[in-house]
TORTITI-605626 format. One record per atom (N, C-alpha, C): residue number from 1; atom name; x, y, z. Coordinates in Angstrom, 3 decimals, decimal comma. Layout:
+-----+------+----------+----------+----------+
:  nr : atom :     east :    north :       up :
+-----+------+----------+----------+----------+
: NUM :   CA :        X :        Y :        Z :
...
+-----+------+----------+----------+----------+
END
This chain:
+-----+------+----------+----------+----------+
:  nr : atom :     east :    north :       up :
+-----+------+----------+----------+----------+
:   1 :    N :    0,851 :   -1,180 :    0,000 :
:   1 :   CA :    0,000 :    0,000 :    0,000 :
:   1 :    C :    0,894 :    1,240 :    0,000 :
:   2 :    N :    0,577 :    2,192 :   -0,815 :
:   2 :   CA :    1,341 :    3,427 :   -0,872 :
:   2 :    C :    1,151 :    4,230 :    0,406 :
:   3 :    N :    2,154 :    5,029 :    0,725 :
:   3 :   CA :    2,098 :    5,836 :    1,944 :
:   3 :    C :    0,896 :    6,784 :    1,931 :
:   4 :    N :    0,621 :    7,424 :    0,803 :
:   4 :   CA :   -0,517 :    8,340 :    0,706 :
:   4 :    C :   -1,831 :    7,606 :    0,943 :
:   5 :    N :   -1,931 :    6,364 :    0,463 :
:   5 :   CA :   -3,142 :    5,582 :    0,676 :
:   5 :    C :   -3,333 :    5,260 :    2,151 :
:   6 :    N :   -2,237 :    4,975 :    2,852 :
:   6 :   CA :   -2,328 :    4,688 :    4,296 :
:   6 :    C :   -2,844 :    5,895 :    5,051 :
:   7 :    N :   -2,378 :    7,102 :    4,667 :
:   7 :   CA :   -2,854 :    8,300 :    5,347 :
:   7 :    C :   -4,321 :    8,554 :    5,049 :
:   8 :    N :   -4,769 :    8,265 :    3,851 :
:   8 :   CA :   -6,193 :    8,424 :    3,533 :
:   8 :    C :   -7,036 :    7,489 :    4,384 :
:   9 :    N :   -6,568 :    6,252 :    4,536 :
:   9 :   CA :   -7,278 :    5,285 :    5,372 :
:   9 :    C :   -7,283 :    5,776 :    6,820 :
:  10 :    N :   -6,153 :    6,268 :    7,301 :
:  10 :   CA :   -6,071 :    6,787 :    8,662 :
:  10 :    C :   -7,026 :    7,965 :    8,849 :
:  11 :    N :   -7,091 :    8,861 :    7,873 :
:  11 :   CA :   -8,015 :    9,999 :    7,942 :
:  11 :    C :   -9,452 :    9,524 :    8,097 :
:  12 :    N :   -9,842 :    8,531 :    7,316 :
:  12 :   CA :  -11,205 :    8,006 :    7,377 :
:  12 :    C :  -11,454 :    7,346 :    8,733 :
:  13 :    N :  -10,492 :    6,573 :    9,227 :
:  13 :   CA :  -10,647 :    5,924 :   10,526 :
:  13 :    C :  -10,767 :    6,937 :   11,659 :
:  14 :    N :   -9,968 :    7,998 :   11,605 :
:  14 :   CA :  -10,055 :    9,042 :   12,624 :
:  14 :    C :  -11,405 :    9,738 :   12,551 :
:  15 :    N :  -11,880 :   10,029 :   11,354 :
:  15 :   CA :  -13,185 :   10,659 :   11,202 :
:  15 :    C :  -14,298 :    9,775 :   11,772 :
:  16 :    N :  -14,256 :    8,491 :   11,463 :
:  16 :   CA :  -15,251 :    7,557 :   12,005 :
:  16 :    C :  -15,146 :    7,509 :   13,529 :
:  17 :    N :  -13,921 :    7,485 :   14,034 :
:  17 :   CA :  -13,713 :    7,477 :   15,479 :
:  17 :    C :  -14,269 :    8,723 :   16,155 :
:  18 :    N :  -14,070 :    9,892 :   15,532 :
:  18 :   CA :  -14,598 :   11,137 :   16,096 :
:  18 :    C :  -16,121 :   11,155 :   16,064 :
:  19 :    N :  -16,701 :   10,635 :   14,988 :
:  19 :   CA :  -18,163 :   10,560 :   14,911 :
:  19 :    C :  -18,710 :    9,620 :   15,979 :
:  20 :    N :  -18,053 :    8,482 :   16,163 :
:  20 :   CA :  -18,479 :    7,525 :   17,193 :
:  20 :    C :  -18,325 :    8,143 :   18,585 :
:  21 :    N :  -17,211 :    8,817 :   18,822 :
:  21 :   CA :  -16,986 :    9,447 :   20,128 :
:  21 :    C :  -18,065 :   10,491 :   20,415 :
:  22 :    N :  -18,427 :   11,255 :   19,415 :
:  22 :   CA :  -19,470 :   12,264 :   19,579 :
:  22 :    C :  -20,803 :   11,601 :   19,897 :
:  23 :    N :  -21,117 :   10,531 :   19,186 :
:  23 :   CA :  -22,371 :    9,809 :   19,428 :
:  23 :    C :  -22,408 :    9,219 :   20,839 :
:  24 :    N :  -21,239 :    8,818 :   21,353 :
:  24 :   CA :  -21,157 :    8,238 :   22,697 :
:  24 :    C :  -21,030 :    9,295 :   23,796 :
:  25 :    N :  -20,909 :   10,553 :   23,393 :
:  25 :   CA :  -20,788 :   11,630 :   24,368 :
:  25 :    C :  -19,398 :   11,780 :   24,954 :
:  26 :    N :  -18,393 :   11,251 :   24,255 :
:  26 :   CA :  -17,012 :   11,376 :   24,713 :
:  26 :    C :  -16,391 :   12,615 :   24,085 :
:  27 :    N :  -15,779 :   13,441 :   24,895 :
:  27 :   CA :  -15,113 :   14,623 :   24,340 :
:  27 :    C :  -13,599 :   14,476 :   24,289 :
:  28 :    N :  -13,034 :   13,523 :   25,029 :
:  28 :   CA :  -11,571 :   13,411 :   25,085 :
:  28 :    C :  -10,914 :   13,178 :   23,729 :
:  29 :    N :  -11,534 :   12,432 :   22,764 :
:  29 :   CA :  -10,853 :   12,299 :   21,466 :
:  29 :    C :  -10,680 :   13,642 :   20,756 :
:  30 :    N :  -11,628 :   14,546 :   20,964 :
:  30 :   CA :  -11,493 :   15,883 :   20,376 :
:  30 :    C :  -10,332 :   16,625 :   21,024 :
:  31 :    N :  -10,142 :   16,431 :   22,321 :
:  31 :   CA :   -9,005 :   17,031 :   23,002 :
:  31 :    C :   -7,682 :   16,535 :   22,457 :
:  32 :    N :   -7,620 :   15,231 :   22,194 :
:  32 :   CA :   -6,408 :   14,655 :   21,590 :
:  32 :    C :   -6,175 :   15,289 :   20,215 :
:  33 :    N :   -7,250 :   15,474 :   19,454 :
:  33 :   CA :   -7,121 :   16,085 :   18,133 :
:  33 :    C :   -6,608 :   17,522 :   18,238 :
:  34 :    N :   -7,127 :   18,293 :   19,200 :
:  34 :   CA :   -6,629 :   19,664 :   19,389 :
:  34 :    C :   -5,128 :   19,661 :   19,659 :
:  35 :    N :   -4,680 :   18,762 :   20,517 :
:  35 :   CA :   -3,249 :   18,690 :   20,829 :
:  35 :    C :   -2,456 :   18,227 :   19,610 :
:  36 :    N :   -3,017 :   17,289 :   18,853 :
:  36 :   CA :   -2,345 :   16,841 :   17,620 :
:  36 :    C :   -2,211 :   17,974 :   16,616 :
:  37 :    N :   -3,146 :   18,900 :   16,587 :
:  37 :   CA :   -3,035 :   20,059 :   15,699 :
:  37 :    C :   -1,920 :   20,990 :   16,172 :
:  38 :    N :   -1,679 :   21,010 :   17,468 :
:  38 :   CA :   -0,664 :   21,919 :   18,021 :
:  38 :    C :    0,754 :   21,478 :   17,708 :
:  39 :    N :    0,992 :   20,184 :   17,684 :
:  39 :   CA :    2,362 :   19,675 :   17,495 :
:  39 :    C :    2,964 :   20,130 :   16,164 :
:  40 :    N :    2,275 :   19,924 :   15,021 :
:  40 :   CA :    2,871 :   20,418 :   13,764 :
:  40 :    C :    3,001 :   21,938 :   13,731 :
:  41 :    N :    2,093 :   22,623 :   14,380 :
:  41 :   CA :    2,186 :   24,087 :   14,423 :
:  41 :    C :    3,480 :   24,501 :   15,109 :
:  42 :    N :    3,782 :   23,863 :   16,226 :
:  42 :   CA :    5,009 :   24,194 :   16,952 :
:  42 :    C :    6,246 :   23,791 :   16,168 :
:  43 :    N :    6,185 :   22,662 :   15,483 :
:  43 :   CA :    7,347 :   22,186 :   14,729 :
:  43 :    C :    7,617 :   23,004 :   13,478 :
:  44 :    N :    6,543 :   23,418 :   12,786 :
:  44 :   CA :    6,702 :   24,051 :   11,474 :
:  44 :    C :    6,429 :   25,556 :   11,467 :
:  45 :    N :    5,933 :   26,088 :   12,567 :
:  45 :   CA :    5,710 :   27,527 :   12,635 :
:  45 :    C :    4,514 :   28,008 :   11,847 :
:  46 :    N :    3,535 :   27,129 :   11,660 :
:  46 :   CA :    2,322 :   27,525 :   10,931 :
:  46 :    C :    1,126 :   26,845 :   11,574 :
:  47 :    N :    0,077 :   27,612 :   11,784 :
:  47 :   CA :   -1,170 :   27,065 :   12,298 :
:  47 :    C :   -2,312 :   27,647 :   11,486 :
:  48 :    N :   -3,508 :   27,170 :   11,745 :
:  48 :   CA :   -4,683 :   27,636 :   11,003 :
:  48 :    C :   -5,731 :   28,162 :   11,965 :
:  49 :    N :   -6,313 :   29,261 :   11,613 :
:  49 :   CA :   -7,508 :   29,739 :   12,285 :
:  49 :    C :   -8,552 :   29,796 :   11,189 :
:  50 :    N :   -8,700 :   30,905 :   10,542 :
:  50 :   CA :   -9,515 :   30,953 :    9,327 :
:  50 :    C :   -8,640 :   30,880 :    8,088 :
:  51 :    N :   -7,386 :   31,218 :    8,279 :
:  51 :   CA :   -6,385 :   31,121 :    7,216 :
:  51 :    C :   -5,058 :   30,822 :    7,883 :
:  52 :    N :   -4,060 :   30,442 :    7,128 :
:  52 :   CA :   -2,771 :   30,116 :    7,746 :
:  52 :    C :   -2,169 :   31,303 :    8,499 :
:  53 :    N :   -1,605 :   30,996 :    9,655 :
:  53 :   CA :   -0,876 :   31,984 :   10,456 :
:  53 :    C :    0,561 :   31,492 :   10,580 :
:  54 :    N :    1,492 :   32,306 :   10,136 :
:  54 :   CA :    2,901 :   31,939 :   10,186 :
:  54 :    C :    3,566 :   32,623 :   11,381 :
:  55 :    N :    4,318 :   31,843 :   12,138 :
:  55 :   CA :    4,999 :   32,366 :   13,329 :
:  55 :    C :    5,917 :   33,544 :   12,975 :
:  56 :    N :    6,586 :   33,472 :   11,832 :
:  56 :   CA :    7,526 :   34,530 :   11,452 :
:  56 :    C :    6,807 :   35,830 :   11,084 :
:  57 :    N :    5,585 :   35,728 :   10,554 :
:  57 :   CA :    4,860 :   36,915 :   10,094 :
:  57 :    C :    3,975 :   37,528 :   11,171 :
:  58 :    N :    3,317 :   36,692 :   11,954 :
:  58 :   CA :    2,383 :   37,174 :   12,984 :
:  58 :    C :    2,601 :   36,375 :   14,265 :
:  59 :    N :    3,724 :   36,605 :   14,937 :
:  59 :   CA :    4,090 :   35,763 :   16,080 :
:  59 :    C :    3,086 :   35,798 :   17,233 :
:  60 :    N :    2,551 :   36,954 :   17,550 :
:  60 :   CA :    1,618 :   37,029 :   18,687 :
:  60 :    C :    0,359 :   36,223 :   18,394 :
:  61 :    N :   -0,212 :   36,417 :   17,241 :
:  61 :   CA :   -1,423 :   35,676 :   16,873 :
:  61 :    C :   -1,136 :   34,178 :   16,767 :
:  62 :    N :    0,011 :   33,825 :   16,212 :
:  62 :   CA :    0,404 :   32,421 :   16,114 :
:  62 :    C :    0,428 :   31,781 :   17,491 :
:  63 :    N :    1,091 :   32,419 :   18,452 :
:  63 :   CA :    1,220 :   31,836 :   19,782 :
:  63 :    C :   -0,113 :   31,798 :   20,523 :
:  64 :    N :   -0,929 :   32,810 :   20,347 :
:  64 :   CA :   -2,257 :   32,796 :   20,986 :
:  64 :    C :   -3,069 :   31,613 :   20,479 :
:  65 :    N :   -3,146 :   31,448 :   19,170 :
:  65 :   CA :   -3,934 :   30,354 :   18,592 :
:  65 :    C :   -3,366 :   28,996 :   18,985 :
:  66 :    N :   -2,056 :   28,837 :   18,885 :
:  66 :   CA :   -1,440 :   27,552 :   19,210 :
:  66 :    C :   -1,642 :   27,196 :   20,679 :
:  67 :    N :   -1,448 :   28,151 :   21,557 :
:  67 :   CA :   -1,648 :   27,882 :   22,983 :
:  67 :    C :   -3,119 :   27,620 :   23,309 :
:  68 :    N :   -4,012 :   28,260 :   22,576 :
:  68 :   CA :   -5,442 :   27,960 :   22,762 :
:  68 :    C :   -5,763 :   26,536 :   22,338 :
:  69 :    N :   -5,166 :   26,053 :   21,241 :
:  69 :   CA :   -5,392 :   24,661 :   20,833 :
:  69 :    C :   -4,947 :   23,717 :   21,936 :
:  70 :    N :   -3,777 :   23,988 :   22,515 :
:  70 :   CA :   -3,268 :   23,140 :   23,593 :
:  70 :    C :   -4,198 :   23,211 :   24,807 :
:  71 :    N :   -4,591 :   24,416 :   25,192 :
:  71 :   CA :   -5,476 :   24,589 :   26,350 :
:  71 :    C :   -6,820 :   23,899 :   26,124 :
:  72 :    N :   -7,409 :   24,089 :   24,931 :
:  72 :   CA :   -8,679 :   23,419 :   24,623 :
:  72 :    C :   -8,508 :   21,912 :   24,682 :
:  73 :    N :   -7,385 :   21,419 :   24,185 :
:  73 :   CA :   -7,133 :   19,986 :   24,214 :
:  73 :    C :   -7,064 :   19,449 :   25,628 :
:  74 :    N :   -6,282 :   20,102 :   26,469 :
:  74 :   CA :   -6,134 :   19,652 :   27,855 :
:  74 :    C :   -7,463 :   19,742 :   28,590 :
:  75 :    N :   -8,171 :   20,855 :   28,443 :
:  75 :   CA :   -9,460 :   21,019 :   29,127 :
:  75 :    C :  -10,492 :   20,013 :   28,649 :
:  76 :    N :  -10,490 :   19,708 :   27,364 :
:  76 :   CA :  -11,450 :   18,755 :   26,829 :
:  76 :    C :  -11,147 :   17,343 :   27,327 :
:  77 :    N :   -9,880 :   16,997 :   27,409 :
:  77 :   CA :   -9,512 :   15,685 :   27,954 :
:  77 :    C :   -9,888 :   15,615 :   29,440 :
:  78 :    N :   -9,585 :   16,665 :   30,190 :
:  78 :   CA :   -9,919 :   16,681 :   31,611 :
:  78 :    C :  -11,428 :   16,635 :   31,860 :
:  79 :    N :  -12,200 :   17,198 :   30,942 :
:  79 :   CA :  -13,656 :   17,184 :   31,107 :
:  79 :    C :  -14,187 :   15,763 :   31,190 :
:  80 :    N :  -13,550 :   14,831 :   30,479 :
:  80 :   CA :  -13,953 :   13,422 :   30,549 :
:  80 :    C :  -13,176 :   12,657 :   31,614 :
:  81 :    N :  -11,872 :   12,885 :   31,691 :
:  81 :   CA :  -11,014 :   12,076 :   32,555 :
:  81 :    C :  -11,128 :   12,457 :   34,028 :
:  82 :    N :  -11,246 :   13,726 :   34,318 :
:  82 :   CA :  -11,286 :   14,189 :   35,706 :
:  82 :    C :  -12,176 :   15,422 :   35,814 :
:  83 :    N :  -13,479 :   15,243 :   35,661 :
:  83 :   CA :  -14,369 :   16,414 :   35,656 :
:  83 :    C :  -14,289 :   17,254 :   36,924 :
:  84 :    N :  -13,995 :   16,640 :   38,052 :
:  84 :   CA :  -13,907 :   17,412 :   39,294 :
:  84 :    C :  -12,720 :   18,377 :   39,270 :
:  85 :    N :  -11,705 :   18,079 :   38,466 :
:  85 :   CA :  -10,553 :   18,981 :   38,355 :
:  85 :    C :  -10,945 :   20,312 :   37,725 :
:  86 :    N :  -12,035 :   20,314 :   36,972 :
:  86 :   CA :  -12,474 :   21,539 :   36,306 :
:  86 :    C :  -13,481 :   22,329 :   37,129 :
:  87 :    N :  -13,930 :   21,778 :   38,252 :
:  87 :   CA :  -14,930 :   22,463 :   39,064 :
:  87 :    C :  -14,479 :   23,841 :   39,503 :
:  88 :    N :  -13,199 :   23,978 :   39,802 :
:  88 :   CA :  -12,706 :   25,271 :   40,258 :
:  88 :    C :  -12,584 :   26,283 :   39,117 :
:  89 :    N :  -12,581 :   25,797 :   37,872 :
:  89 :   CA :  -12,482 :   26,709 :   36,726 :
:  89 :    C :  -13,836 :   27,263 :   36,309 :
:  90 :    N :  -14,887 :   26,494 :   36,561 :
:  90 :   CA :  -16,204 :   26,930 :   36,113 :
:  90 :    C :  -17,242 :   26,618 :   37,159 :
:  91 :    N :  -17,967 :   27,605 :   37,521 :
:  91 :   CA :  -19,135 :   27,426 :   38,372 :
:  91 :    C :  -20,327 :   27,922 :   37,580 :
:  92 :    N :  -21,308 :   27,091 :   37,422 :
:  92 :   CA :  -22,483 :   27,450 :   36,641 :
:  92 :    C :  -23,287 :   28,534 :   37,333 :
:  93 :    N :  -24,334 :   29,005 :   36,652 :
:  93 :   CA :  -25,192 :   30,064 :   37,218 :
:  93 :    C :  -25,761 :   29,637 :   38,562 :
:  94 :    N :  -25,648 :   30,514 :   39,531 :
:  94 :   CA :  -26,228 :   30,269 :   40,849 :
:  94 :    C :  -25,354 :   29,420 :   41,752 :
:  95 :    N :  -24,196 :   28,987 :   41,271 :
:  95 :   CA :  -23,309 :   28,177 :   42,107 :
:  95 :    C :  -22,229 :   29,064 :   42,717 :
:  96 :    N :  -21,779 :   28,684 :   43,873 :
:  96 :   CA :  -20,701 :   29,471 :   44,488 :
:  96 :    C :  -19,689 :   28,566 :   45,134 :
+-----+------+----------+----------+----------+
END
């Protein structure tokens, strides 16, 4: 099997996995995906928001977006793995 074909198969499997996770109410796979998006951004100096952001051209925006991907990833994983760890970060309406 060609390398490109393996990646296409992997893309489809990940998509199916994300759809299944959503149907099961699991958010942690999305957190893993957010972190996976951050790794190439850090390695290559480019991330995406609505369009590509290059670290060399717009460093502040690049770092804000990349760090948000990491933060969203960690928070999303914690929401499933240790929900009580997030209690101190968010109190719903009327809670103190």
